[in-house]
C-alpha positions in Angstrom: 152.0 151.1 85.0 149.3 149.7 83.2 150.3 146.0 82.7 150.5 145.7 78.4 148.1 143.1 76.7 149.6 140.1 75.6 148.5 138.8 72.2 148.6 134.8 71.8 147.6 133.3 68.5 146.2 130.0 67.8 147.4 129.8 64.4 145.2 126.7 62.1 143.1 125.7 65.0 142.4 122.3 64.8 145.0 121.9 61.8 145.8 118.1 63.6 142.1 117.2 63.9 140.0 115.5 67.2 141.7 114.3 69.9 140.0 112.7 72.8 142.0 110.2 74.1 144.8 112.5 76.0 144.3 114.8 78.6 142.7 118.0 77.6 145.3 119.8 79.4 148.2 118.3 77.8 147.0 118.5 74.8 148.9 120.1 71.5 146.7 123.1 71.0 147.0 122.1 67.2 144.6 119.7 68.2 140.6 120.4 68.7 138.3 118.8 71.6 135.5 119.0 69.3 135.6 119.3 65.3 131.7 118.8 64.5 130.4 118.9 60.6 134.0 119.8 59.9 136.5 118.5 57.6 140.5 119.6 57.5 140.7 121.7 53.8 143.2 121.3 51.4 144.7 124.6 52.9 145.2 122.7 56.7 142.2 124.8 57.8 139.1 123.4 59.9 136.5 123.9 57.5 132.7 123.1 57.4 131.6 119.8 55.6 129.8 120.2 52.5 125.7 119.2 52.5 123.4 116.4 51.3 121.8 117.8 48.0 118.8 115.0 47.4 118.3 113.9 43.6 115.7 111.8 44.7 112.1 112.9 43.8 110.1 109.4 43.4 110.6 107.2 45.7 107.7 104.9 46.0 109.5 101.7 45.8 111.8 102.8 48.5 108.4 103.2 50.9 109.3 104.4 54.8 112.7 102.1 54.4 116.2 103.8 53.7 119.1 103.3 51.3 121.7 100.6 52.8 123.6 100.7 49.9 124.2 102.1 46.6 126.8 101.4 43.6 127.2 102.9 40.2 127.4 100.5 37.2 129.3 101.4 34.2 130.4 98.8 31.5 133.3 99.2 28.6 130.5 100.6 26.1 129.8 103.8 28.5 126.7 102.2 29.8 125.9 103.7 32.8 123.3 102.9 35.7 123.0 103.3 39.4 121.6 100.5 41.7 120.7 100.5 45.1 119.3 98.5 47.9 115.8 99.2 50.5 112.4 97.8 51.4 113.6 94.0 50.8 114.3 95.0 47.2 116.8 95.6 44.4 116.5 99.4 43.1 117.9 101.2 40.2 117.8 104.9 38.9 118.1 108.1 40.9 115.7 110.7 40.6 112.9 107.9 40.6 114.1 104.6 42.1 112.6 101.8 40.2 112.7 98.3 41.4 114.6 95.6 39.4 114.0 92.7 41.8 113.5 89.1 39.7 110.6 87.9 39.6 109.3 85.3 42.6 112.8 86.1 44.2 112.2 87.0 47.6 114.8 88.8 49.7 115.2 88.9 53.6 117.5 91.5 53.8 119.4 94.2 52.4 122.6 93.6 53.5 124.0 93.4 50.0 127.6 93.7 48.4 128.1 94.5 45.1 130.7 94.9 42.2 131.6 95.4 39.0 133.0 93.0 36.8 133.8 92.1 32.8 130.5 94.5 32.1 128.2 93.1 34.9 127.5 94.2 38.2 127.1 91.3 41.0 124.7 91.5 43.8 126.1 88.9 47.0 124.8 88.4 50.3 124.8 85.6 52.7 121.9 83.1 52.4 120.7 84.2 48.8 121.7 83.4 45.6 123.1 86.2 43.5 122.3 88.2 40.9 123.7 89.6 38.4 122.9 92.4 35.7 124.7 93.3 32.4 123.6 96.0 29.8 123.1 93.0 27.3 120.6 91.3 29.6 118.7 94.7 30.3 117.2 93.1 33.9 118.6 91.8 37.2 118.5 88.0 37.1 119.3 85.0 38.9 123.0 84.0 38.9 121.9 80.3 37.8 119.9 82.0 34.6 122.8 83.8 33.1 123.7 82.4 29.9 126.7 80.0 30.5 126.3 79.9 33.9 128.0 76.6 35.8 128.4 75.9 39.3 125.9 77.9 40.8 124.8 76.7 44.5 124.4 77.7 47.9 127.8 76.1 48.5 128.9 79.7 46.9 126.2 82.1 48.4 128.6 84.2 50.0 128.3 87.7 52.3 131.5 88.8 50.6 132.7 89.0 47.2 135.5 90.8 45.7 135.9 91.4 42.1 140.2 91.3 41.5 142.8 89.4 39.5 140.4 88.4 36.6 137.5 86.6 38.4 135.1 86.9 41.4 136.2 86.0 44.7 133.4 85.5 47.5 133.7 83.9 51.1 131.6 84.4 54.5 129.2 81.5 53.5 126.5 80.6 56.4 127.6 77.1 56.9 131.3 78.0 56.2 133.1 80.8 57.4 136.8 80.0 56.7 136.4 78.9 52.4 136.9 81.4 49.5 135.4 80.3 46.4 137.0 81.9 43.1 135.0 82.0 39.8 136.7 81.2 36.0 138.9 83.1 35.0 136.7 86.8 33.4 133.5 84.4 34.1 131.7 85.6 36.9 128.8 83.1 36.8 131.2 80.0 36.3 132.3 78.5 39.6 133.2 75.0 38.2 135.7 73.8 35.9 138.1 76.0 34.1 140.5 77.8 36.4 137.8 78.0 39.0 138.5 76.7 42.6 138.4 77.5 46.4 140.6 76.9 49.3 140.1 76.2 52.8 141.9 78.7 55.1 140.9 76.8 58.5 144.7 75.7 59.4 146.0 79.3 58.4 144.4 81.1 61.2 147.6 82.0 63.9 145.2 81.9 66.7 143.9 78.1 65.8 140.2 79.3 64.7 138.6 82.6 63.2 136.3 83.6 60.5 136.2 85.3 57.2 134.8 88.8 57.3 136.0 90.6 54.2 138.5 90.4 51.4 140.4 92.6 49.6 142.9 93.1 47.1 146.7 94.7 47.1 150.2 94.6 45.1 149.4 90.6 43.7 148.1 89.5 47.4 145.1 88.3 48.1 143.7 90.1 51.7 142.1 87.8 54.1 140.6 89.5 56.8 139.0 87.5 60.0 137.5 88.6 63.3 140.9 88.6 65.2 143.3 87.9 62.5 144.3 88.7 58.9 146.0 85.9 55.9 147.5 87.5 53.0 148.5 85.3 50.4 150.7 85.9 47.5 150.1 85.2 43.7 146.8 85.5 43.5 146.9 86.3 39.7 147.1 82.4 39.7 145.2 81.4 42.8 146.0 77.4 42.2 149.1 78.1 43.5 148.8 80.9 45.4 150.7 80.5 48.9 150.3 82.0 52.4 152.7 85.1 52.6 152.1 86.5 56.0 149.4 85.8 59.2 148.8 88.5 61.5 147.2 87.9 64.9 145.8 90.3 67.2 144.1 92.3 65.0 140.8 91.9 62.9 138.1 93.6 60.7 134.5 94.7 62.5 132.7 94.7 59.4 133.0 94.1 55.6 131.7 97.5 54.3 134.4 99.5 56.6 137.3 98.3 54.2 137.8 100.3 51.6 141.6 100.6 49.0 143.1 103.9 48.7 145.8 102.6 45.9 148.2 103.0 48.6 146.6 101.7 51.6 143.8 99.3 52.3 142.1 101.2 55.6 139.0 99.5 57.9 137.8 99.1 61.0 139.3 96.8 63.7 138.2 96.0 66.9 140.7 98.6 68.6 140.0 101.7 65.9 140.9 102.4 62.3 143.6 100.8 60.6 145.7 100.5 57.5 147.2 97.7 56.0 150.6 99.1 54.2 153.2 97.0 52.2 157.0 97.7 52.9 159.3 96.2 50.0 162.1 96.3 52.0 160.6 94.3 54.9 158.2 92.0 52.5 155.7 92.3 55.4 152.5 94.2 56.1 152.7 96.0 59.3 149.6 97.6 61.0 149.5 101.2 61.3 146.4 102.7 64.0 145.1 105.0 62.0 142.4 106.6 64.6 145.0 107.6 67.8 143.1 110.6 68.4 139.6 109.2 68.4 140.0 105.2 69.2 138.2 105.3 71.8 135.1 106.6 70.5 135.2 104.4 67.4 135.3 101.5 69.4 132.7 102.8 71.7 130.5 103.1 68.5 131.2 99.9 66.6 130.2 97.6 69.9 127.1 99.5 70.1 126.5 99.8 66.5 123.4 97.3 65.6 122.1 98.6 62.1 125.3 98.4 60.0 128.2 100.1 58.7 129.2 102.1 55.7 132.1 103.6 54.4 133.4 105.5 51.3 137.3 106.4 50.0 136.6 109.7 48.3 140.0 110.4 46.3 138.4 114.0 45.2 138.2 115.2 48.8 140.8 113.2 50.0 139.1 111.4 52.8 138.0 108.2 54.2 134.4 108.1 55.9 133.0 105.7 58.3 129.1 105.7 58.8 127.8 104.3 62.1 124.1 104.1 60.5 122.4 103.2 63.6 124.0 106.0 65.5 123.7 108.8 63.0 127.2 109.6 63.3 129.8 110.0 60.6 133.7 110.1 61.1 136.1 111.9 58.7 139.7 110.8 58.4 141.5 113.1 56.2 144.5 111.2 54.3 146.3 114.1 52.8 149.5 113.8 55.2 149.4 111.7 58.6 150.8 112.9 62.1 153.6 112.5 63.9 152.3 109.0 65.0 151.1 107.7 61.5 147.5 108.6 62.5 145.0 110.5 60.4 143.2 113.6 61.0 139.8 112.9 62.5 136.5 115.2 62.5 133.0 114.5 63.6 129.6 114.4 61.6 127.1 113.7 64.9 123.2 113.7 64.3 123.6 112.9 60.2 121.2 112.0 57.6 123.3 109.8 56.0 123.1 106.2 56.1 125.0 104.7 53.3 128.0 105.8 51.0 129.2 105.2 47.7 132.5 107.3 46.0 131.8 107.1 42.5 134.6 106.4 39.8 133.2 108.7 37.1 135.1 111.9 36.5 132.9 113.8 38.1 133.5 112.0 41.3 130.7 112.1 43.0 129.7 111.0 46.8 126.8 109.5 46.6 124.7 109.4 49.8 121.6 107.0 50.7 118.9 107.3 53.5 115.5 108.0 53.8 115.8 110.7 51.3 116.5 108.0 48.8 120.0 108.9 46.8 121.7 112.4 47.0 125.3 114.2 46.4 127.8 115.3 48.8 127.2 119.1 47.6 126.3 122.5 48.8 126.4 123.7 52.3 123.0 122.3 54.0 121.3 119.1 54.3 118.5 118.9 52.1 117.5 122.4 53.0 118.1 122.0 56.8 121.0 123.7 58.5 123.6 121.7 60.5 125.9 122.3 63.2 129.8 123.3 63.0 131.6 123.3 65.8 134.8 123.8 67.2 136.6 123.3 70.7 139.8 124.5 71.5 141.2 122.3 74.3 142.3 123.8 77.6 144.6 126.3 77.1 147.0 127.7 79.4 149.5 129.7 76.9 153.0 128.2 78.4 151.9 128.6 81.9 149.2 126.8 84.3 150.1 128.6 87.4 149.6 132.2 86.3 145.7 133.9 85.7 144.9 134.7 82.7 142.5 138.0 82.7 140.5 137.8 78.7 139.9 140.9 77.0 139.2 140.0 73.7 139.2 137.2 71.1 139.5 138.1 67.5 139.4 135.1 65.2 140.0 135.2 61.3 137.1 133.0 59.5 137.1 132.8 56.0 133.2 132.7 54.5 130.0 132.5 56.7 128.3 135.5 55.3 125.3 136.4 56.9 125.4 133.6 59.7 125.4 134.4 63.3 128.7 132.9 64.6 128.9 132.0 68.7 132.2 132.4 70.2 132.7 131.1 73.8 135.1 131.0 76.3 135.3 128.8 79.5 137.7 128.9 82.3 139.3 126.1 84.2 137.4 123.5 82.3 134.1 124.8 82.4 133.5 126.3 85.9 132.9 130.3 84.6 132.2 130.8 80.9 130.8 133.5 78.5 129.6 134.1 75.1 129.3 136.5 72.3 127.8 136.5 69.0 128.8 138.3 65.5 127.2 138.5 62.1 129.4 138.9 59.3 127.8 140.7 56.0 126.2 139.1 53.5 128.2 138.6 50.4 128.4 136.9 47.5 131.6 135.1 46.6 133.1 134.8 43.1 133.9 132.1 41.4 137.5 132.1 42.1 136.7 131.9 46.2 139.0 130.2 49.3 138.9 126.6 48.1 140.9 127.5 45.3 142.9 130.3 45.4 144.6 133.1 48.0 141.9 134.1 50.3 143.0 138.1 50.0 143.3 138.0 46.0 140.3 136.0 44.8 137.3 137.2 47.0 134.7 140.0 47.2 132.5 141.2 49.8 133.3 140.4 53.5 134.5 136.6 53.1 137.2 137.4 55.1 136.0 137.7 58.6 138.2 139.0 61.2 135.6 140.7 63.5 136.8 140.6 67.5 134.6 140.3 70.8 135.0 141.9 74.3 135.3 139.1 76.5 135.9 138.8 80.6 136.5 136.6 83.3 139.8 134.8 84.4 141.3 131.6 85.1 144.3 129.2 84.9 143.5 127.6 81.6 141.4 128.4 78.7 139.5 126.8 76.3 137.6 128.5 72.9 134.5 127.5 71.0 133.6 128.5 67.5 130.0 127.5 66.4 127.6 128.2 63.6 124.4 127.0 61.7 125.7 126.1 58.0 122.5 127.4 56.1 124.2 127.5 52.3 127.8 129.3 53.2 130.8 127.5 54.2 132.9 128.5 57.4 137.0 128.2 57.8 138.5 129.0 60.8 142.4 130.7 59.8 143.8 131.8 63.3 142.6 132.9 66.3 144.1 135.6 68.2 143.8 136.0 71.9 144.6 139.2 73.7 144.6 139.0 77.5 146.2 139.8 80.5 148.9 137.6 82.6 148.2 138.1 86.5 150.1 136.7 89.4 151.1 133.0 89.6 148.7 131.1 92.3 
């Protein structure tokens, strides 16, 4: 009597994101071994990321360099202007990049931190006099030349700047990495007199010595990130009387540009992986959370080798945190909609990418701006400035509940959304790649309606062959099985809803 086929379903594969930490055979099948150029969409599906739509058409001032940082300026009068830095210049504009560098002002590096404060935008980096721009001045100028400026000296030329609690704060100065300076109330150009001041935290470090890397504000706390520890000061609205509330040892921040405030938490890159600093009212403390437990080793290795620089963005519209390792052309994407059982975030990876710097707009449009050699672009569409990128999912080793019995694979039938006209490769491999096979399907080209799968039910609001349920015949046998689905994204999104595997179960070995 013929043995019946067994149907094994993988529902919402990669729902939990990447996991490269645990042994492949011991993993929950809801994780992925590979999830490249992907995001976890709002329905919990692994889907292709959006692409890069370039805005810049004239980038003469950028030369052969790339955009290191972007920031949008907006004042209370509704005036808006986009600034960026590159080629040792302060640049403005999006379609055409214009040089805004003050006359006779020499810039030696592009490691600027830009912040909006009280109808002005301020530019800070180590060893350079800070710069400022307002719509009334209509020009970027040295901070000391702003009308009414006071106390502007090399003592406060910090590498970090924070706009919070009605003033500017700066730290990480070339000759002093333990002092924080703050401006007068609502006066970002006044650094002496009034309520301006400073605090030396040398004696507050829990391990005896550390260096300030970054600053953040959260729930009336001033958060001071060192390389190996974190200090929190309460009462920051009145800095002259603020007091040390907590000192956390054993964890610090790798780089200023990895810190992002999500509203409910502060996410940053530590030397042990991605971390979150969350406040619990009951304990009146700030416990640490490891947010990258599935990919921490990969993140730590990238951070150790990164020589070009970091960039990050929290994008509330897409509900993800992105961290870019610019020199290694890699971005990790962390979905913030929900956390896994251990408190970590679901991660995916964007390798070999053109993106170099990131900025999340606070405009109603919710744009994610992307800097690079192209100038400035936005996170939009499904190609990278006309080029394809490779979406790839690989499952962990699947034993289907029994590692002792052979599986004879007969058919793989994925349910996918999108992918119109794009060849999709379906691959299978047994016993950690000792034997493998592959097949390709090409869904019929269709024109999805305005109400597509991103917003509405896939069965009711789709057109053409947007829902793909085409299966492929498979062969071979083994104790464990890994499945890979990959495709070049070229104008159409693709997501994986389910994978159905038809197999015969053989004898135990």
